[in-house]
C-alpha positions in Angstrom: -23.1 -31.6 -14.9 -19.3 -31.3 -14.5 -17.8 -30.9 -11.1 -14.3 -30.1 -9.9 -12.8 -30.8 -6.4 -12.0 -28.4 -3.6 -8.4 -27.8 -2.7 -7.2 -28.8 0.8 -9.7 -27.4 3.3 -8.0 -24.9 5.6 -8.8 -24.6 9.3 -10.6 -21.4 10.1 -7.7 -19.7 11.9 -5.2 -20.7 9.2 -7.4 -19.2 6.5 -7.8 -15.9 8.4 -4.1 -15.7 9.2 -3.2 -16.4 5.6 -5.5 -13.7 4.3 -4.4 -11.1 6.9 -0.8 -11.8 6.2 -1.4 -11.0 2.5 -3.3 -7.8 3.1 -1.4 -4.6 2.6 -2.6 -1.4 4.3 -3.3 1.5 1.9 -0.5 4.0 1.6 -2.5 6.7 -0.2 -3.2 9.8 1.9 -5.4 12.8 1.6 -6.2 16.0 3.4 -9.7 16.6 4.9 -11.1 19.5 6.8 -10.8 19.1 10.6 -14.6 19.3 10.9 -15.0 16.4 8.4 -12.4 14.1 9.9 -14.5 12.1 12.3 -13.7 8.3 12.1 -10.8 8.8 9.7 -7.3 7.5 10.5 -4.5 10.0 11.0 -1.6 9.5 8.6 0.8 11.6 10.5 1.4 12.6 14.2 0.2 16.0 15.2 1.8 18.1 18.0 0.5 21.3 19.5 2.0 24.2 17.5 1.1 26.5 20.4 0.0 26.2 24.0 -3.7 26.2 24.8 -4.8 28.4 26.2 -2.3 30.9 24.9 -3.0 33.4 27.6 -4.3 33.3 31.2 -8.1 33.3 30.9 -11.0 33.3 33.3 -12.9 30.0 33.8 -15.8 31.7 35.6 -17.8 34.9 35.2 -16.6 37.3 37.9 -13.9 39.9 38.6 -10.2 39.7 37.9 -8.3 40.6 41.0 -4.9 40.7 42.6 -5.1 38.0 45.2 -2.8 39.9 47.6 -5.5 42.6 47.9 -7.9 40.1 49.5 -5.4 38.6 52.0 -7.1 40.0 55.0 -10.7 40.0 53.7 -13.4 38.7 56.0 -17.2 39.0 56.6 -16.6 41.6 59.3 -14.0 43.5 57.4 -14.6 43.1 53.6 -12.1 44.5 51.1 -13.3 47.1 48.6 -12.0 47.2 45.1 -12.6 49.7 42.4 -14.0 48.5 39.0 -12.0 49.8 36.1 -14.0 48.2 33.3 -15.0 44.9 31.9 -13.6 42.2 29.6 -15.6 39.8 27.4 -14.2 36.6 26.0 -13.0 38.2 22.8 -11.3 41.1 24.5 -8.1 42.0 26.2 -7.9 44.7 28.9 -5.5 47.4 27.8 -4.1 48.4 31.2 -2.6 46.8 34.3 -4.3 46.3 37.6 -2.8 48.2 40.5 -3.5 47.6 44.2 -7.2 48.1 45.0 -8.4 47.7 41.4 -10.5 45.0 39.6 -12.0 44.3 36.2 -15.3 42.5 35.5 -14.5 39.5 33.3 -16.5 36.9 31.4 -15.7 33.2 31.2 -12.9 32.9 28.6 -11.8 36.4 28.9 -8.0 37.2 29.1 -6.9 38.3 32.6 -5.5 41.8 32.7 -1.9 42.2 33.5 -1.3 42.2 37.2 -4.3 40.0 38.0 -3.7 36.5 39.3 -7.2 35.3 40.4 -10.9 35.6 39.7 -13.7 36.0 42.3 -17.1 34.9 41.0 -20.0 37.3 40.9 -22.0 35.4 43.5 -19.3 35.9 46.2 -19.1 39.7 46.0 -21.4 42.6 46.8 -21.4 45.3 44.1 -22.3 48.8 44.7 -21.9 51.1 41.7 -18.3 51.0 40.6 -17.0 49.2 43.6 -17.2 45.6 44.9 -16.7 44.1 48.3 -14.9 40.8 48.8 -15.6 38.8 52.0 -12.8 36.2 52.0 -9.2 35.7 50.9 -9.1 34.6 47.3 -6.1 32.3 46.6 -3.8 33.0 43.7 -4.6 31.1 40.5 -8.2 30.6 41.5 -10.8 30.4 38.7 -8.5 30.9 35.8 -6.4 28.8 33.4 -2.7 29.5 33.0 -1.1 29.4 29.5 -0.7 25.8 28.4 -3.0 24.5 31.2 -5.0 22.4 28.7 -1.9 21.3 26.8 1.5 22.8 26.2 3.2 23.5 23.0 4.7 20.3 21.5 2.3 17.9 23.2 1.2 15.0 21.0 -2.4 15.6 20.1 -2.9 12.7 17.7 -0.6 9.9 16.7 -0.3 8.6 13.2 -2.5 5.5 12.9 -5.0 6.6 15.4 -8.7 6.9 14.6 -9.9 10.5 14.8 -12.4 11.0 17.6 -14.5 14.0 18.5 -12.1 14.9 21.2 -9.1 14.6 19.0 -10.6 16.7 16.3 -11.7 19.4 18.8 -8.1 19.4 20.2 -6.7 19.9 16.7 -9.1 22.7 16.0 -8.3 24.4 19.3 -4.7 24.7 18.1 -5.9 26.4 14.9 -5.2 23.4 12.6 -7.7 23.5 9.8 -6.8 20.4 7.8 -5.8 16.8 8.8 -3.7 14.4 6.7 -5.5 11.0 6.8 -5.1 7.6 5.1 -7.4 7.2 2.1 -10.3 4.9 2.6 -9.7 1.4 1.0 -11.8 0.9 -2.1 -13.5 -2.5 -2.3 -15.3 -3.7 -5.5 -18.0 -6.3 -5.2 -18.6 -8.4 -8.3 -21.7 -10.6 -8.1 -22.0 -13.4 -10.7 -24.7 -15.8 -11.6 -27.3 -16.3 -14.4 -30.1 -16.3 -11.8 -29.4 -12.8 -10.4 -31.4 -9.7 -11.0 -30.5 -6.2 -9.9 -33.0 -4.8 -7.4 -35.6 -2.8 -9.2 -35.5 -5.0 -12.3 -38.7 -6.7 -13.6 -39.4 -10.1 -11.9 -38.5 -13.2 -14.0 -39.6 -16.7 -13.1 -36.7 -18.7 -11.8 -34.5 -15.8 -11.1 -33.8 -14.0 -7.8 -32.8 -10.5 -6.7 -29.2 -10.0 -5.9 -28.8 -9.1 -2.2 -25.1 -9.6 -1.3 -24.1 -6.2 -2.8 -26.3 -4.4 -0.2 -25.2 -6.5 2.7 -21.5 -6.5 2.0 -21.5 -2.7 1.2 -22.9 -2.1 4.7 -20.0 -4.1 6.3 -17.4 -2.3 4.0 -18.8 1.1 5.0 -18.8 0.2 8.7 -15.2 -0.8 8.4 -14.3 2.7 7.1 -13.8 1.6 3.4 -15.6 2.6 0.2 -17.8 0.0 -1.5 -18.2 -0.2 -5.3 -20.9 -2.7 -6.1 -21.2 -3.9 -9.7 -24.4 -5.1 -11.4 -24.7 -8.9 -11.6 -22.6 -10.6 -14.2 -23.8 -13.8 -15.9 -22.0 -17.1 -15.5 -19.5 -16.3 -18.2 -15.8 -17.0 -17.4 -14.4 -14.4 -19.8 -16.7 -11.6 -18.5 -16.1 -12.4 -14.9 -12.3 -12.5 -15.4 -12.4 -9.2 -17.3 -14.5 -7.6 -14.5 -11.9 -8.8 -11.9 -9.0 -7.4 -13.9 -10.7 -4.1 -14.4 -11.6 -3.8 -10.7 -8.0 -4.5 -9.6 -6.8 -1.4 -11.4 -8.8 0.9 -9.1 -9.5 -1.2 -6.0 -7.6 -2.3 -2.9 -9.7 -5.4 -2.5 -12.0 -7.3 -4.8 -14.9 -9.5 -3.6 -16.5 -11.8 -6.1 -19.8 -13.3 -4.8 -21.1 -16.6 -6.2 -19.4 -19.1 -8.5 -16.9 -20.1 -5.8 -17.8 -23.7 -5.3 -17.1 -26.8 -7.4 -20.0 -26.8 -10.0 -19.7 -26.6 -13.8 -20.7 -22.9 -13.7 -18.4 -22.0 -10.7 -15.7 -20.2 -12.6 -13.8 -18.5 -9.9 -11.6 -21.6 -9.0 -10.3 -21.5 -12.6 -10.1 -17.8 -12.9 -8.2 -16.8 -9.8 -5.1 -19.0 -10.4 -4.9 -17.3 -13.9 -4.9 -13.8 -12.6 -2.8 -14.3 -9.5 -1.4 -16.7 -6.8 -4.1 -18.8 -5.2 -4.0 -18.7 -1.4 -6.6 -21.3 -0.7 -9.8 -22.8 -2.1 -12.1 -24.2 0.6 -12.3 -23.6 4.3 -13.3 -26.2 6.9 -16.3 -24.2 8.0 -20.0 -24.2 7.8 -21.4 -22.0 6.5 -18.9 -20.7 3.9 -16.9 -23.7 2.9 -16.6 -22.7 -0.8 -14.5 -19.7 -0.2 -11.2 -19.0 -2.1 -8.7 -16.2 -2.3 -5.8 -15.1 -4.4 -3.1 -12.4 -4.4 -2.7 -10.3 -7.6 0.1 -7.8 -7.6 -0.1 -7.3 -3.9 -3.9 -7.0 -3.9 -6.4 -9.6 -2.6 -9.3 -11.1 -4.5 -11.7 -13.1 -2.4 -14.3 -15.4 -3.9 -17.3 -15.6 -1.5 -20.2 -18.0 -1.5 -23.3 -16.8 -3.2 -25.8 -17.9 -0.6 -26.6 -14.7 1.4 -26.0 -16.1 4.9 -22.8 -17.9 4.0 -21.5 -14.7 2.3 -22.3 -12.3 5.1 -21.1 -14.6 7.9 -17.8 -15.0 6.0 -17.7 -11.3 5.7 -17.8 -11.0 9.5 -15.2 -13.6 10.7 -12.9 -13.6 7.6 -13.0 -10.4 5.7 -13.8 -7.7 8.3 -10.3 -8.0 9.9 -8.8 -7.6 6.5 -10.8 -4.5 5.8 -9.7 -3.0 9.0 -6.1 -3.8 8.3 -6.3 -2.2 4.9 -7.6 1.0 6.5 -5.0 1.1 9.3 -7.7 0.4 11.9 -6.9 -1.4 15.2 -8.6 -4.7 16.1 -10.6 -7.2 14.1 -14.0 -5.5 14.4 -15.3 -7.7 17.2 -14.9 -8.2 20.9 -14.4 -11.7 22.4 -16.4 -12.8 25.4 -18.6 -15.5 26.7 -22.4 -15.9 26.8 -24.9 -18.5 28.0 -26.9 -20.1 25.2 -30.7 -19.6 25.6 -31.9 -21.6 22.5 -32.6 -25.3 22.8 -29.5 -26.6 20.9 -26.9 -25.9 18.3 -25.6 -28.7 16.1 -21.9 -28.7 15.3 -20.6 -30.4 12.1 -18.2 -33.4 11.9 -15.0 -32.3 10.3 -16.0 -28.6 10.0 -16.1 -25.6 12.3 -19.6 -24.2 12.5 -20.4 -20.5 12.6 -23.5 -19.8 14.7 -25.0 -16.3 14.4 -26.4 -15.0 17.7 -28.8 -12.4 19.0 -29.1 -11.4 22.7 -32.4 -11.3 24.7 -32.6 -10.9 28.4 -28.9 -11.6 28.8 -28.9 -14.9 26.9 -27.7 -15.7 23.4 -30.0 -17.3 20.9 -29.1 -18.6 17.5 -30.8 -17.0 14.5 -29.6 -19.5 11.9 -32.2 -20.9 9.5 -30.1 -22.0 6.5 -27.2 -20.6 4.4 -29.5 -19.5 1.6 -31.9 -17.6 3.9 -30.8 -14.0 4.5 -33.1 -13.8 7.6 -30.7 -16.3 9.2 -28.8 -13.2 10.4 -31.8 -11.0 11.3 -31.0 -9.5 14.7 -27.6 -11.2 15.0 -25.0 -9.0 16.6 -22.5 -11.7 17.4 -21.4 -15.2 16.4 -19.9 -18.3 17.9 -17.4 -20.6 16.2 -18.1 -24.2 17.3 -15.2 -26.7 16.8 -15.8 -29.8 14.6 -17.8 -32.5 16.4 -21.1 -34.4 16.7 -22.2 -33.5 20.2 -25.1 -30.9 20.3 -24.6 -27.8 22.3 -27.5 -27.5 24.7 -29.3 -24.5 26.1 -27.6 -23.3 29.3 -24.1 -24.0 27.9 -21.5 -21.2 28.0 -20.0 -20.4 24.6 -17.2 -18.2 23.5 -18.7 -15.5 21.4 -17.5 -12.7 19.2 -19.6 -9.6 19.5 -19.5 -7.3 16.5 -18.3 -3.8 17.3 -20.6 -0.9 16.5 -22.1 0.0 14.1 -22.4 -3.6 13.0 -23.2 -4.8 16.5 -24.4 -3.2 19.7 -23.7 -3.5 23.4 -26.3 -5.6 25.1 
C-alpha cells in the first residue's frame, strides 16, 4: 500500500488564521420580505423614512382632554367635561376640542386637535354624555408624541447586522416591506470513499452509511449558510476532481470529506494543488490531523477527515468561523469561558493539540470522546476544550478553558 507524507503540520491557531484570512465574504445580495428576514444579515443601512408614531396617539384607553381644563380638579370639586364622540385606533376625530370638551379614545387612537393628555377610564365617573375628573391631569400624560418611538432619519438597522425580531418589527413599523440582505453562502459537501453508502441504500457487507453529510449540513445551516450535499463518490481521483471543479462554479465553499490523509486512496492531497493554491496539509491536532485546504480563484476548498468525530470536531473549531465570515456574521460561533472538569481524566497528546468535546451536567464539564471514528463521541457535546501538546493527564477537578458553541449548535447551561 503506497503512502505519501503530510506537509508541515500547522499549529491550530495558525491553521485557523490562514483559513480565515483566505475567506472572502459573499457580495451577492437579495431582497426578502420583512416578515421573512429573521436571522438574515442586512446588506445596507436602513433609516426611518418617517417618525413613529406619525401623530400624537393615546397609550391607554380613556378620554382625550385639554389638561388646562383639569388644573383645579379635586375630589371635592371635580371638573365636568362634555363627551363629543369617540375615537378608535383606526380613526381620527374630525373636529377640535374646545374648553370643557372631551372625546373617548382607544389605545392607539389619534388625539383630537386641541387635546394634550388622556385620562384613563378608571379615573373618571361617567354619567351619560359627561364625565367627572377628580384630579389635575398633566400635559402629555398617557399619550405618545410624534417621533416618540423613533424620529425620522434614525438608524434602524446597520449594514452587516443580523436581523432580529425587534429590528424587523421596527422596519415594518415604518412601512418598509422588503429588506436587502446578503445572500446565504452556498457550501457543497463532497463525500468520497469506496466504503460509503448513501442512507437508505441496501446494506452491503464491508460498507458503511455516509453520515458526515447530515452532520455538516446541520452546522452549515446553523451558521446561516445553504448546504448542498452530494452522494458519495468512489475513490477515483478523476471523479473527485471533476466534482470539486463543478462545485466551485456554484458554491462559495467546498468541503470534501474523506481521502485527506496519506494513504494510497487519499486523493485530495494530490488534487487540491492541481486545482488551486495549497494553504496547508496537516494540522498538529487530534482529532483532525489529516486536514488540508486550498484557494481556488478566491474560493476555499477544505479537505476534511472522513472519520465522523474528526470531521465534525474540525467543523466546529476550524470551519465554523469561516462560515460565519462568509455570511457577514459576527463572532466565531462560540463563547470562551472556563469550566471545572467532572470526568476522571483527559489525556493530551505529545506534539499535538487535543480537542476534547464536552457536555455539562450539574455545573461540571464531562468529556464525551470515545474515538475519532465513533459519531457518538459527540453525543450531548455542546462545547469543547483545546488541550496544548503534552503528556500530563488532566484530572477531574481541573479548570479548563472551554469554548461553548452558540445556539442553535450549543445551549446555555
